[in-house]
NUVEX-680242 format. One line per field, with one value per residue: residue number from 1; x, y, z of N, C-alpha, C in turn. Coordinates in steps of 0.2 Angstrom, whole numbers, plus 5000, padded with zeros to 4 digits. Layout:
pos [NUM_...]
n.px [X_...]
n.py [Y_...]
n.pz [Z_...]
ca.px [X_...]
ca.py [Y_...]
ca.pz [Z_...]
c.px [X_...]
c.py [Y_...]
c.pz [Z_...]
This chain:
pos [1_2_3_4_5_6_7_8_9_10_11_12_13_14_15_16_17_18_19_20_21_22_23_24_25_26_27_28_29_30_31_32_33_34_35_36_37_38_39_40_41_42_43_44_45_46_47_48_49_50_51_52_53_54_55_56_57_58_59_60_61_62_63_64_65_66_67_68_69_70_71_72_73_74_75_76_77_78_79_80_81_82_83_84_85_86_87_88_89_90_91_92_93_94_95_96_97_98_99_100_101_102_103_104_105_106_107_108_109_110_111_112_113_114_115_116_117_118_119_120_121_122_123_124_125_126_127_128_129_130_131_132_133_134_135_136_137_138_139_140_141_142_143_144_145_146_147_148_149_150_151_152_153_154_155_156_157_158_159_160_161_162_163_164_165_166_167_168_169_170_171_172_173_174_175_176_177_178_179_180_181_182_183_184_185_186_187_188_189_190_191_192_193_194_195_196_197_198_199_200_201_202_203_204_205_206_207_208_209_210_211_212_213_214_215_216_217_218_219_220_221_222_223_224_225_226_227_228_229_230_231_232_233_234_235_236_237_238_239_240_241_242_243_244_245_246_247_248_249_250_251_252_253_254_255_256_257_258_259_260_261_262_263_264_265_266_267_268_269_270_271_272_273_274_275_276_277_278_279_280_281_282_283_284_285_286_287_288_289_290_291_292_293_294_295_296_297_298_299_300_301_302_303_304_305_306_307_308_309_310_311_312_313_314_315_316_317_318_319_320_321_322_323_324_325_326_327_328_329_330_331_332_333_334_335_336_337_338_339_340_341_342_343_344_345_346_347_348_349_350_351_352_353_354_355_356_357_358_359_360_361_362_363_364_365_366_367_368_369_370_371_372_373_374_375_376]
n.px [4906_4923_4922_4917_4924_4930_4924_4912_4906_4903_4894_4884_4880_4875_4864_4856_4853_4847_4853_4854_4840_4835_4843_4843_4849_4862_4868_4878_4890_4889_4890_4903_4910_4908_4916_4929_4931_4932_4943_4953_4953_4960_4972_4977_4970_4961_4953_4940_4944_4957_4953_4945_4956_4964_4955_4954_4966_4979_4985_4985_4985_4980_4967_4961_4955_4942_4936_4925_4925_4921_4913_4921_4912_4902_4893_4899_4905_4922_4931_4947_4964_4979_4990_4984_4978_4987_4993_4980_4965_4953_4938_4934_4943_4945_4955_4960_4969_4979_4988_4998_5006_5018_5022_5037_5051_5065_5074_5086_5093_5108_5117_5132_5148_5143_5136_5123_5120_5113_5105_5101_5094_5092_5084_5092_5104_5108_5111_5123_5132_5141_5142_5130_5121_5121_5116_5103_5098_5098_5088_5077_5077_5075_5062_5055_5056_5049_5036_5034_5034_5022_5013_5013_5008_4995_4990_4989_4980_4967_4956_4948_4943_4951_4952_4959_4959_4964_4969_4975_4985_4983_4996_5006_5018_5029_5034_5051_5056_5050_5035_5027_5014_5014_5017_5005_5004_5009_5026_5043_5058_5075_5080_5091_5094_5087_5094_5109_5111_5112_5128_5133_5142_5151_5146_5154_5163_5155_5158_5158_5155_5158_5146_5145_5142_5127_5124_5120_5103_5094_5079_5066_5054_5037_5027_5011_5000_4990_4984_4984_4975_4964_4961_4959_4947_4938_4938_4931_4919_4914_4913_4903_4892_4890_4886_4873_4865_4857_4851_4852_4844_4830_4831_4846_4855_4849_4847_4860_4865_4856_4861_4874_4872_4867_4877_4889_4891_4895_4909_4924_4928_4929_4922_4924_4910_4904_4914_4915_4902_4901_4911_4906_4894_4898_4905_4895_4887_4894_4893_4899_4901_4887_4881_4885_4876_4864_4848_4845_4839_4836_4847_4856_4861_4875_4880_4893_4898_4902_4915_4924_4941_4952_4959_4951_4951_4943_4935_4929_4919_4915_4905_4895_4890_4878_4875_4866_4874_4887_4899_4902_4914_4915_4926_4927_4937_4946_4955_4971_4977_4982_4987_4995_4995_4981_4977_4983_4975_4962_4963_4964_4951_4944_4948_4942_4928_4927_4928_4917_4905_4908_4907_4911_4920_4924_4933_4932_4939_4934_4937_4933_4936_4943_4933_4933_4932_4940_4944_4949]
n.py [4950_4950_4942_4929_4914_4913_4903_4900_4913_4915_4905_4909_4921_4915_4909_4919_4927_4918_4912_4900_4897_4908_4910_4897_4893_4896_4887_4878_4886_4893_4882_4879_4890_4890_4879_4884_4894_4886_4878_4888_4894_4885_4886_4898_4909_4919_4931_4942_4952_4948_4936_4942_4949_4938_4932_4942_4942_4940_4928_4912_4899_4902_4907_4895_4889_4894_4890_4881_4865_4861_4848_4841_4838_4847_4859_4874_4891_4893_4901_4907_4909_4914_4906_4894_4889_4883_4869_4865_4864_4873_4876_4889_4903_4918_4930_4941_4955_4967_4982_4982_4988_4980_4976_4982_4973_4974_4965_4954_4939_4930_4916_4910_4903_4891_4897_4907_4923_4937_4952_4970_4980_4995_5005_5016_5012_5001_5008_5014_5005_4992_4978_4976_4981_4972_4960_4966_4968_4956_4949_4956_4954_4940_4941_4947_4937_4926_4932_4933_4919_4916_4923_4916_4904_4907_4911_4899_4891_4889_4880_4883_4897_4912_4926_4941_4953_4968_4980_4995_5008_5025_5034_5048_5051_5043_5027_5023_5010_4995_4988_4973_4971_4978_4970_4968_4979_4989_4993_4999_4991_4990_5003_5017_5025_5041_5050_5050_5041_5050_5053_5048_5053_5043_5043_5050_5040_5034_5038_5029_5033_5028_5028_5036_5027_5027_5033_5022_5020_5019_5013_5012_5000_5003_4999_4991_4999_5001_5013_5016_5006_5010_5022_5019_5011_5021_5029_5021_5020_5033_5033_5024_5030_5041_5035_5032_5042_5047_5059_5074_5075_5085_5087_5086_5083_5074_5063_5060_5056_5045_5036_5034_5027_5016_5010_5010_5000_4989_4989_4985_4995_5009_5023_5041_5048_5062_5069_5063_5065_5079_5082_5077_5084_5097_5096_5092_5103_5113_5122_5118_5104_5101_5102_5091_5082_5087_5086_5084_5087_5072_5066_5052_5043_5034_5024_5018_5011_4998_4994_4987_4986_4986_4975_4967_4969_4974_4989_5000_5014_5029_5038_5041_5052_5052_5062_5069_5073_5071_5064_5063_5059_5056_5055_5052_5057_5055_5062_5069_5080_5073_5075_5070_5056_5053_5058_5050_5038_5043_5046_5034_5029_5038_5034_5022_5025_5033_5023_5015_5024_5033_5047_5065_5067_5070_5072_5073_5076_5074_5080_5076_5079_5091_5099_5102_5103_5096_5099_5088]
n.pz [5086_5089_5100_5097_5090_5073_5064_5072_5072_5058_5056_5065_5058_5047_5052_5058_5047_5039_5027_5019_5018_5011_5000_4991_4979_4980_4988_4987_4986_4999_5008_5005_5008_5022_5025_5021_5031_5042_5039_5037_5050_5057_5053_5058_5054_5061_5064_5059_5050_5046_5039_5029_5022_5018_5009_5000_4993_4980_4978_4971_4976_4989_4985_4980_4991_4992_4980_4969_4963_4946_4937_4922_4912_4912_4903_4903_4907_4912_4923_4926_4931_4922_4924_4929_4918_4911_4901_4898_4887_4877_4868_4865_4869_4880_4883_4896_4897_4905_4909_4923_4937_4945_4963_4969_4973_4983_4987_4981_4974_4972_4965_4968_4966_4973_4984_4991_4988_4995_4991_4994_4983_4975_4961_4959_4965_4957_4945_4948_4952_4944_4947_4955_4946_4936_4943_4945_4932_4927_4934_4930_4916_4917_4922_4911_4902_4908_4908_4894_4891_4898_4890_4878_4883_4886_4874_4866_4871_4865_4854_4844_4843_4848_4858_4863_4874_4877_4888_4891_4899_4898_4890_4893_4887_4876_4880_4886_4883_4875_4880_4887_4882_4871_4860_4853_4845_4832_4831_4830_4831_4837_4833_4834_4849_4853_4860_4870_4885_4900_4907_4923_4937_4948_4965_4980_4992_5006_5022_5037_5053_5069_5082_5098_5112_5121_5137_5150_5155_5169_5177_5189_5190_5189_5202_5206_5217_5232_5231_5217_5213_5219_5214_5200_5202_5207_5196_5187_5193_5192_5178_5176_5183_5175_5163_5165_5161_5148_5144_5154_5170_5177_5191_5196_5206_5216_5207_5204_5217_5219_5209_5213_5225_5220_5212_5219_5229_5222_5221_5229_5238_5249_5245_5245_5247_5247_5240_5227_5222_5223_5213_5201_5200_5199_5187_5178_5178_5172_5157_5145_5147_5150_5138_5131_5135_5131_5122_5105_5089_5079_5084_5089_5104_5110_5123_5132_5121_5110_5099_5085_5079_5064_5066_5073_5087_5102_5107_5119_5119_5129_5126_5112_5100_5088_5075_5061_5051_5056_5068_5085_5098_5115_5128_5144_5158_5173_5186_5183_5169_5154_5140_5129_5130_5130_5118_5108_5110_5107_5093_5088_5091_5083_5070_5069_5070_5059_5049_5051_5051_5041_5041_5045_5059_5077_5092_5109_5125_5140_5156_5171_5185_5183_5177_5164_5146_5132_5115_5102]
ca.px [4912_4928_4921_4916_4929_4928_4919_4906_4904_4900_4888_4879_4877_4871_4858_4852_4851_4844_4855_4852_4833_4834_4847_4845_4853_4869_4869_4885_4895_4888_4893_4911_4912_4909_4922_4935_4931_4934_4950_4958_4954_4965_4979_4978_4966_4955_4949_4936_4948_4962_4949_4944_4962_4966_4950_4955_4973_4979_4988_4981_4984_4975_4960_4958_4951_4935_4933_4921_4927_4915_4915_4923_4907_4897_4894_4899_4911_4927_4935_4953_4970_4983_4994_4980_4976_4993_4991_4973_4963_4946_4935_4935_4947_4945_4960_4959_4976_4979_4994_4998_5013_5019_5026_5044_5054_5072_5078_5089_5097_5113_5120_5139_5153_5140_5133_5117_5121_5107_5107_5095_5096_5087_5086_5098_5110_5110_5114_5129_5137_5141_5140_5123_5117_5121_5111_5097_5096_5097_5081_5072_5077_5071_5055_5052_5055_5043_5030_5033_5032_5015_5009_5013_5004_4988_4988_4989_4975_4961_4956_4944_4943_4955_4951_4964_4956_4970_4968_4982_4984_4985_5003_5007_5024_5030_5039_5058_5057_5044_5031_5025_5008_5016_5017_4999_5003_5015_5031_5049_5064_5082_5081_5096_5091_5087_5099_5113_5109_5117_5134_5133_5148_5150_5146_5159_5162_5152_5162_5154_5158_5155_5142_5147_5137_5123_5124_5115_5098_5091_5073_5062_5048_5031_5023_5004_4999_4983_4981_4983_4969_4958_4960_4956_4940_4934_4936_4926_4912_4912_4911_4896_4887_4889_4883_4866_4861_4856_4850_4852_4837_4829_4834_4852_4858_4846_4848_4867_4865_4853_4865_4880_4870_4865_4883_4895_4892_4898_4916_4927_4932_4924_4924_4922_4904_4903_4919_4913_4896_4903_4915_4901_4889_4902_4906_4889_4884_4898_4889_4902_4899_4880_4879_4886_4870_4858_4844_4846_4834_4839_4853_4856_4866_4877_4883_4898_4897_4908_4917_4931_4945_4953_4962_4946_4952_4937_4936_4923_4919_4911_4899_4896_4884_4877_4871_4864_4880_4893_4899_4906_4916_4917_4930_4927_4943_4946_4962_4975_4977_4988_4985_4999_4993_4974_4977_4984_4969_4956_4965_4962_4944_4941_4949_4937_4922_4927_4927_4911_4900_4909_4905_4916_4920_4928_4934_4932_4941_4930_4940_4928_4939_4945_4928_4936_4931_4945_4943_4955]
ca.py [4952_4951_4937_4922_4912_4914_4899_4901_4920_4914_4901_4914_4925_4911_4907_4925_4930_4912_4912_4894_4897_4914_4909_4890_4892_4897_4882_4875_4891_4894_4877_4879_4896_4888_4874_4888_4897_4881_4876_4894_4895_4880_4889_4904_4915_4919_4937_4944_4956_4943_4932_4946_4951_4932_4931_4947_4942_4937_4921_4907_4894_4904_4908_4889_4887_4896_4888_4875_4862_4858_4842_4842_4837_4852_4864_4880_4895_4892_4907_4905_4914_4912_4900_4888_4887_4879_4862_4864_4867_4875_4877_4896_4907_4925_4932_4949_4957_4974_4984_4983_4989_4975_4978_4982_4970_4976_4959_4951_4934_4927_4910_4911_4898_4887_4900_4911_4930_4941_4960_4975_4984_5000_5006_5021_5008_4997_5012_5017_4999_4987_4972_4976_4982_4965_4956_4969_4968_4948_4947_4960_4950_4934_4942_4948_4930_4923_4935_4931_4912_4916_4926_4911_4899_4909_4912_4893_4886_4889_4875_4885_4904_4915_4933_4944_4959_4972_4986_4999_5014_5031_5037_5055_5051_5036_5023_5022_5004_4992_4984_4966_4971_4982_4966_4968_4985_4990_4997_4997_4989_4991_5009_5020_5030_5048_5054_5046_5042_5055_5049_5050_5052_5039_5047_5049_5035_5036_5037_5027_5034_5025_5032_5035_5023_5031_5031_5017_5023_5015_5016_5008_4998_5005_4993_4993_5000_5002_5020_5015_5002_5014_5027_5015_5009_5027_5031_5016_5022_5039_5032_5020_5035_5045_5031_5031_5047_5049_5067_5076_5076_5092_5086_5082_5081_5068_5058_5058_5052_5038_5032_5032_5022_5009_5007_5010_4994_4984_4990_4983_5001_5014_5029_5047_5050_5069_5071_5060_5068_5086_5083_5075_5089_5103_5095_5092_5110_5116_5123_5114_5097_5100_5102_5084_5078_5090_5083_5087_5083_5067_5063_5046_5043_5027_5024_5012_5008_4993_4994_4983_4989_4982_4968_4963_4971_4977_4995_5003_5021_5031_5041_5043_5056_5051_5067_5067_5074_5071_5060_5066_5054_5059_5051_5054_5056_5057_5063_5075_5080_5069_5076_5066_5049_5052_5060_5044_5034_5046_5045_5027_5029_5042_5030_5016_5028_5035_5018_5013_5028_5037_5054_5069_5065_5074_5069_5077_5074_5077_5079_5077_5082_5097_5103_5104_5099_5098_5096_5086]
ca.pz [5084_5095_5105_5095_5085_5066_5062_5075_5070_5052_5057_5068_5053_5042_5055_5059_5040_5035_5021_5016_5016_5007_4994_4990_4973_4982_4994_4986_4989_5006_5011_5003_5012_5029_5025_5021_5037_5047_5037_5039_5057_5060_5050_5061_5052_5067_5065_5053_5046_5043_5034_5023_5019_5015_5003_4995_4991_4973_4978_4968_4981_4994_4982_4979_4996_4991_4973_4969_4957_4942_4933_4915_4907_4912_4898_4907_4907_4917_4925_4930_4930_4916_4927_4930_4911_4908_4900_4897_4881_4877_4862_4864_4875_4880_4888_4898_4899_4907_4912_4930_4939_4951_4968_4968_4979_4983_4988_4975_4976_4966_4966_4965_4970_4978_4989_4989_4990_4996_4991_4994_4977_4972_4954_4959_4966_4951_4940_4950_4953_4939_4950_4957_4940_4933_4946_4944_4926_4926_4936_4926_4910_4918_4923_4905_4898_4911_4905_4887_4891_4900_4885_4874_4885_4886_4867_4863_4874_4861_4849_4838_4843_4853_4859_4868_4876_4879_4892_4892_4902_4893_4891_4891_4883_4874_4885_4884_4880_4873_4886_4884_4878_4864_4854_4850_4841_4827_4833_4828_4836_4835_4831_4838_4854_4851_4864_4874_4892_4904_4911_4930_4940_4955_4971_4984_4997_5012_5028_5042_5059_5075_5087_5105_5116_5125_5144_5152_5158_5174_5180_5193_5187_5193_5205_5208_5224_5234_5228_5210_5212_5222_5209_5195_5204_5207_5189_5184_5196_5189_5171_5177_5184_5169_5158_5167_5159_5141_5145_5161_5173_5180_5198_5194_5212_5218_5202_5205_5223_5218_5205_5217_5230_5217_5209_5223_5233_5218_5221_5235_5241_5253_5242_5248_5243_5245_5235_5221_5220_5221_5207_5196_5200_5196_5180_5174_5178_5167_5151_5140_5149_5150_5131_5129_5137_5129_5117_5098_5084_5075_5087_5093_5109_5111_5129_5133_5114_5109_5092_5084_5074_5058_5068_5077_5094_5104_5111_5122_5120_5134_5124_5105_5098_5081_5072_5054_5046_5060_5074_5091_5103_5121_5132_5151_5161_5180_5188_5180_5162_5150_5133_5124_5131_5128_5111_5104_5111_5103_5086_5086_5091_5077_5064_5069_5069_5052_5045_5052_5049_5035_5042_5048_5066_5081_5098_5115_5131_5146_5162_5176_5191_5181_5174_5157_5140_5127_5108_5099]
c.px [4917_4927_4921_4922_4926_4923_4912_4902_4900_4894_4882_4876_4873_4864_4853_4849_4847_4846_4854_4844_4832_4838_4849_4849_4860_4871_4876_4890_4895_4891_4901_4914_4913_4915_4928_4936_4934_4941_4955_4959_4959_4972_4981_4975_4960_4951_4945_4940_4954_4959_4948_4950_4964_4961_4952_4962_4973_4983_4983_4980_4979_4968_4957_4953_4943_4932_4929_4922_4921_4917_4916_4917_4901_4898_4894_4905_4915_4931_4941_4959_4974_4987_4990_4978_4981_4992_4984_4971_4956_4944_4936_4938_4946_4950_4959_4966_4976_4986_4994_5005_5013_5023_5033_5047_5062_5076_5080_5093_5102_5116_5127_5144_5149_5136_5128_5119_5114_5109_5100_5097_5090_5089_5092_5104_5113_5113_5121_5134_5136_5139_5133_5119_5116_5115_5104_5094_5094_5090_5076_5072_5073_5064_5051_5051_5050_5036_5028_5031_5024_5011_5008_5008_4997_4985_4988_4984_4969_4962_4953_4944_4947_4953_4955_4961_4962_4968_4974_4980_4986_4992_5003_5013_5025_5035_5046_5059_5050_5041_5029_5019_5009_5016_5011_4998_5010_5020_5038_5054_5070_5084_5086_5092_5092_5092_5103_5111_5115_5122_5134_5139_5147_5150_5152_5158_5159_5156_5157_5157_5154_5152_5144_5141_5133_5124_5118_5109_5094_5084_5070_5056_5042_5027_5016_5004_4992_4980_4980_4976_4963_4956_4956_4948_4936_4933_4931_4919_4910_4909_4904_4891_4885_4885_4876_4862_4862_4855_4850_4845_4836_4832_4840_4855_4855_4847_4856_4868_4862_4858_4871_4878_4868_4872_4889_4896_4895_4906_4918_4931_4926_4926_4921_4916_4903_4908_4917_4907_4897_4906_4910_4896_4892_4903_4900_4885_4888_4894_4892_4900_4892_4878_4880_4880_4863_4855_4845_4842_4838_4845_4852_4862_4868_4881_4887_4897_4903_4909_4923_4935_4947_4956_4957_4947_4946_4939_4929_4923_4914_4904_4900_4889_4883_4872_4870_4870_4887_4893_4904_4907_4918_4920_4930_4934_4943_4954_4965_4974_4983_4986_4988_4996_4986_4973_4978_4978_4963_4957_4963_4954_4941_4942_4944_4930_4921_4925_4920_4905_4901_4907_4911_4915_4925_4928_4935_4934_4938_4933_4935_4930_4941_4939_4930_4934_4936_4944_4949_4955]
c.py [4954_4946_4930_4921_4913_4910_4900_4908_4919_4910_4905_4918_4922_4910_4913_4927_4924_4912_4906_4894_4903_4913_4902_4889_4893_4892_4879_4880_4892_4889_4877_4885_4894_4883_4878_4891_4892_4879_4882_4895_4891_4882_4895_4910_4915_4925_4938_4948_4952_4939_4936_4948_4944_4931_4936_4947_4939_4931_4916_4901_4896_4904_4901_4886_4889_4893_4882_4871_4859_4852_4844_4842_4842_4857_4871_4884_4894_4898_4905_4910_4910_4906_4894_4885_4883_4872_4860_4866_4868_4876_4885_4899_4914_4927_4940_4950_4965_4976_4985_4983_4985_4979_4977_4978_4971_4970_4955_4945_4932_4921_4911_4907_4894_4890_4905_4918_4934_4949_4964_4980_4988_5001_5011_5017_5004_5002_5015_5011_4994_4980_4971_4977_4976_4961_4959_4968_4960_4946_4950_4956_4944_4935_4943_4941_4926_4926_4933_4924_4912_4918_4920_4905_4901_4910_4905_4888_4885_4884_4878_4893_4907_4923_4936_4951_4963_4979_4990_5006_5020_5033_5044_5055_5044_5033_5023_5016_5000_4988_4978_4967_4975_4977_4965_4975_4985_4995_4995_4996_4990_4998_5013_5025_5037_5052_5049_5047_5046_5051_5052_5049_5048_5044_5045_5044_5038_5034_5035_5028_5031_5030_5031_5032_5028_5029_5027_5021_5018_5018_5010_5006_5000_4999_4995_4994_5001_5008_5019_5011_5006_5019_5025_5014_5015_5030_5027_5018_5028_5038_5028_5025_5039_5041_5030_5036_5048_5057_5068_5077_5083_5092_5082_5079_5075_5062_5055_5053_5045_5033_5030_5026_5015_5006_5006_5004_4988_4984_4988_4989_5005_5021_5035_5050_5057_5071_5069_5064_5076_5087_5082_5081_5096_5102_5095_5099_5115_5117_5118_5106_5096_5099_5095_5080_5081_5087_5087_5083_5079_5064_5057_5045_5036_5028_5018_5008_5004_4993_4989_4987_4984_4975_4964_4964_4975_4983_4997_5010_5024_5034_5043_5046_5056_5056_5065_5068_5073_5066_5063_5060_5058_5054_5054_5052_5058_5058_5069_5074_5077_5069_5071_5059_5048_5054_5054_5039_5037_5046_5038_5026_5033_5038_5025_5019_5030_5029_5015_5017_5032_5044_5058_5067_5069_5071_5074_5073_5078_5076_5081_5081_5089_5102_5106_5100_5101_5095_5094_5086]
c.pz [5090_5100_5103_5090_5078_5064_5065_5073_5063_5052_5060_5063_5048_5045_5056_5052_5036_5028_5016_5013_5011_5000_4992_4984_4974_4987_4993_4988_4996_5010_5011_5008_5020_5030_5025_5027_5042_5046_5039_5046_5060_5058_5054_5059_5056_5067_5059_5048_5042_5038_5028_5019_5015_5009_4998_4991_4983_4973_4976_4972_4986_4991_4981_4985_4996_4984_4974_4962_4953_4938_4926_4910_4907_4907_4901_4906_4913_4917_4929_4928_4924_4918_4927_4923_4908_4907_4898_4890_4881_4870_4860_4870_4874_4885_4890_4900_4900_4910_4919_4933_4946_4957_4968_4974_4978_4985_4982_4978_4970_4969_4963_4970_4975_4984_4987_4992_4990_4996_4991_4988_4975_4965_4954_4960_4960_4945_4942_4951_4948_4941_4952_4951_4936_4936_4945_4938_4924_4928_4932_4919_4911_4919_4916_4901_4901_4908_4898_4887_4893_4894_4880_4876_4884_4878_4863_4867_4870_4855_4843_4838_4849_4852_4864_4869_4880_4882_4893_4895_4897_4895_4889_4886_4881_4879_4882_4880_4879_4880_4882_4880_4872_4859_4850_4846_4837_4830_4830_4833_4833_4832_4836_4843_4851_4854_4868_4881_4896_4908_4918_4933_4947_4961_4976_4989_5003_5018_5034_5049_5065_5080_5094_5108_5121_5132_5146_5157_5163_5176_5185_5191_5192_5196_5207_5215_5226_5231_5221_5209_5214_5216_5202_5196_5204_5200_5186_5187_5193_5182_5172_5178_5178_5163_5159_5164_5151_5140_5153_5164_5176_5187_5197_5201_5215_5214_5203_5211_5222_5214_5209_5222_5226_5214_5214_5227_5229_5218_5228_5239_5245_5250_5246_5244_5242_5240_5228_5218_5218_5215_5201_5195_5197_5189_5176_5174_5174_5160_5146_5141_5148_5143_5128_5130_5135_5123_5110_5093_5079_5078_5090_5097_5110_5118_5130_5127_5113_5101_5091_5079_5068_5060_5072_5085_5096_5108_5113_5123_5124_5131_5117_5103_5090_5078_5064_5050_5050_5066_5079_5096_5109_5125_5139_5154_5168_5181_5184_5172_5159_5143_5128_5124_5128_5121_5106_5104_5107_5096_5084_5086_5085_5071_5064_5067_5062_5047_5045_5049_5042_5035_5045_5056_5070_5088_5104_5121_5137_5153_5168_5182_5189_5178_5168_5152_5134_5120_5105_5091]
């Protein structure tokens, strides 16, 4: 995850889980699923999350990439959307209809004098402006007509038997106007309204005042320096040494020195060995920091653990403590304190961990040089 292309990742999962061997009766769909992964990858759907979102959508054209066409002569139940059933006929039809509030789109279009006018109209704006109200109501009327036409289509597909299953939401009060599915119930039309709608006064015109331009702000771009590279490398060395320990050894000082001698030669810098070791020793002897390395019943420790977020981006967490009922993330930091910057990073980590494990989680910023542990 996060390394392989989508098609190769799906193929690896198929091989590891032996899906064709374990589910031979699903071979047709498994093959179709592989074809879909290959086709969508060519269209830019490259991450696991985007692939799942594509497959979970309601677009009929998108859903077709996963469907397996059955020959007409096969005696089987066919499941399809109302729109796909247009022009077809069946011996028995079972329609499932339920009330669903669609997403409101404030973008409206009007063709006038050979031009297309685009409006952003809210319900409140339509009530206050006659011109906007006309465009608003025209599209609403057109939508109702389209829904009624669709209802006619699905009710005329059956040759012998037709069953309409209607699922309605419970209403605390009666709707002000009839809904489409109300045609399946007895109700009265054309009755005078019980009360006249409230006459609202138009709001006062809004005066738009120009804003004084902000003074130009100049800054010098930060250029990388030897010091910045050195500090980054020293921080990586400290992280690598801390990753060596699941639990703290009894002889901590010799263990730190051995880890330093093993890891430091991999970096192209000459570090201040006494300074690095002194800082690490002082930090790990701090009771707050030492508790992060203490053993606990049922605890599992992940070091330099890699996780991916919803978009497929890869993140590496310094230390994760998996307890029975909770998860703790520790992020080691060298140098000075920067709570604002590191808090945003930790919130992202907590969001990923919450989605993966579904347990209460907390984050800790462990400042090595400051011998300080901060709870976020």
